[in-house]
C-alpha positions, -999 to +999 in steps of 0.1 A: +000+000+000+011+036-005+028+055+022+008+080+043+019+115+030+008+151+038+023+169+008+007+202+002-012+200+035-009+224+065-010+212+101-013+230+134+000+211+164-006+227+198+017+221+227+044+210+202+074+224+219+082+190+235+070+155+242+042+141+221+034+174+203+070+177+192+070+142+179+037+147+160+050+179+144+083+163+133+066+132+119+041+154+100+069+174+085+088+142+075+058+132+056+055+165+037+032+187+058+039+224+065+036+228+103+026+255+128+044+246+159+024+261+188+037+262+223+033+287+251+066+275+266+053+276+301+060+253+330+041+220+336+015+238+357+010+264+329+029+292+346+054+313+326+061+313+289+088+313+263+090+309+225+123+290+227+107+255+227+085+261+197+114+278+178+137+248+186+112+224+170+109+247+140+147+246+136+145+208+137+119+207+110+139+231+088+170+209+093+150+181+079+142+202+048+106+209+059+086+241+064+074+253+098+066+284+118+065+289+155+036+303+174+036+311+212-002+316+218-020+301+247-047+278+236-068+291+264-068+326+250-093+333+222-073+361+207-041+341+208-058+312+191-071+335+164-035+348+159-023+312+156-048+304+129-040+337+111-003+328+111-011+296+093-034+312+068-011+341+061+018+317+055+001+289+035-036+298+029-052+267+043-054+244+073-059+207+068-049+192+101-054+203+137-039+183+165-050+195+199-022+184+222-014+212+246-019+206+283-010+212+319-011+194+352-022+206+386-027+174+405-041+172+440-067+150+457-102+165+452-105+175+489-073+196+487-078+210+453-087+247+449-113+257+424-088+279+406-067+249+398-097+230+386-109+258+364-075+264+349-069+228+339-104+227+323-096+259+304-064+246+290-075+211+281-112+215+272-115+251+261-080+248+247-094+222+224-127+239+217-112+273+207-087+260+181-113+238+166-138+267+164-111+289+148-104+263+121-139+251+116-152+274+089-118+272+070-121+234+069-158+236+059-149+259+030-122+235+019-145+205+023-116+188+041-103+186+076-087+162+100-089+170+138-074+150+166-083+157+203-061+144+230-078+126+258-062+103+285-067+071+303-074+094+333-104+108+315-117+074+303-111+055+335-102+079+363-069+085+382-064+094+418-055+131+423-066+142+388-103+152+391-096+184+371-075+167+344-098+137+340-129+159+338-113+179+310-100+148+292-134+131+291-149+164+281-129+166+249-144+132+240-179+145+244-170+175+223-155+153+196-185+130+195-208+158+185-185+177+161-179+144+144-216+143+135-217+180+125-185+179+103-191+147+084-210+163+055-179+185+049-154+157+051-141+169+085-131+138+104-125+139+142-107+113+163-094+111+198-061+099+213-055+085+248-017+083+249+007+069+274+041+084+270+072+096+288+070+134+286+076+163+308+041+157+322+049+121+333+087+121+340+084+120+378+054+096+379+071+064+367+105+046+371+132+052+344+129+017+330+092+021+324+097+056+309+122+041+284+094+019+270+070+048+267+088+071+242+066+096+224+077+082+190+059+050+199+025+069+198+029+092+168+025+065+141-011+061+152-017+098+151-004+100+115-031+075+105-058+093+124-051+126+106-046+110+072-069+112+042-080+075+048-086+080+086-116+064+103-140+088+120-150+089+157-123+066+171-105+069+204-071+054+199-052+043+230-015+041+224+017+036+243+049+015+243+042+005+207+008-009+217-024+003+200-060-003+210-094+012+205-114+025+235-151+030+233-182+035+254-207+006+253-242+002+265-260-029+275-292-039+257-312-032+288-347-043+299-381-028+295-398-027+329-430-011+319-444+023+329-473+017+353-462+012+388-425+014+379-404+016+411-369+016+425-375-019+438-382-032+403-349-017+391-331-033+420-348-067+414-339-066+377-304-053+381-288-085+368-308-083+335-302-045+332-264-049+336-261-081+315-234-074+289-248-099+264-254-080+232-238-049+245-233-023+217-212+007+209-237+035+201-226+063+177-251+090+186-276+101+213-304+094+188-294+058+185-299+054+222-334+070+220-343+048+191-334+017+212-355+029+241-385+034+219-380+001+202-379-018+235-408+001+250-430-007+219-422-044+219-394-043+192 
């Protein structure tokens, strides 16, 4: 089969000054894309800022013979996001790929977490995904082409102690992606999610060195290249790490119709085994599909 290439395409990668974002940007460039390397250059908790990290990645791409420009906007700032998109359009006149990768950590157990830290992480991860997508949306619609990747996490899909803010945001981006996937389909805008496990600045003090060695960012990016390619699937959450790739999805049991007259909590309790039976469990692709199932079962279908 032919190689996956991005010749003539323009990509924006947020949080691309290091770790996964850097690797995504480099691999896009190796495969022919022109890349906007966005990075605020702040600390892991989002404080501070410097253009040095983004500029260093741009220099790496140019050394490979590729084209790239640096952008230091915060993805949580609407004006900054607009400037990032303007830089891409001024330089190359189109945007084909958006990889929303930027993130921060402010971990604490929920009882000790201040609301400011909760809100800040939501702003960067969730709104820092929403705003770049919004800024690119009409451009991609006019092109009748777009590939968007949102970055989730196993913490969002399954939970992780001390990360209520981060996990809320990371599941939030999946809910966002689920709906824009439906809205963008008619304009060939494909949206997928990534739940990566990689050794980055975010995780360097969370795992032993021998484990981190197995979790290099370059072991994740090949999956990303497929998910933003012309032949990408739509609406997938790809879990990736250590060279292992899997698909994560939300499933719903077939369920049981318990009637309407006299329906009680006790009936739900007494039928819990049937309600939670995973036989025939299905991955639903829209809210309407669930509603259709409820009506079907309630009317004897």
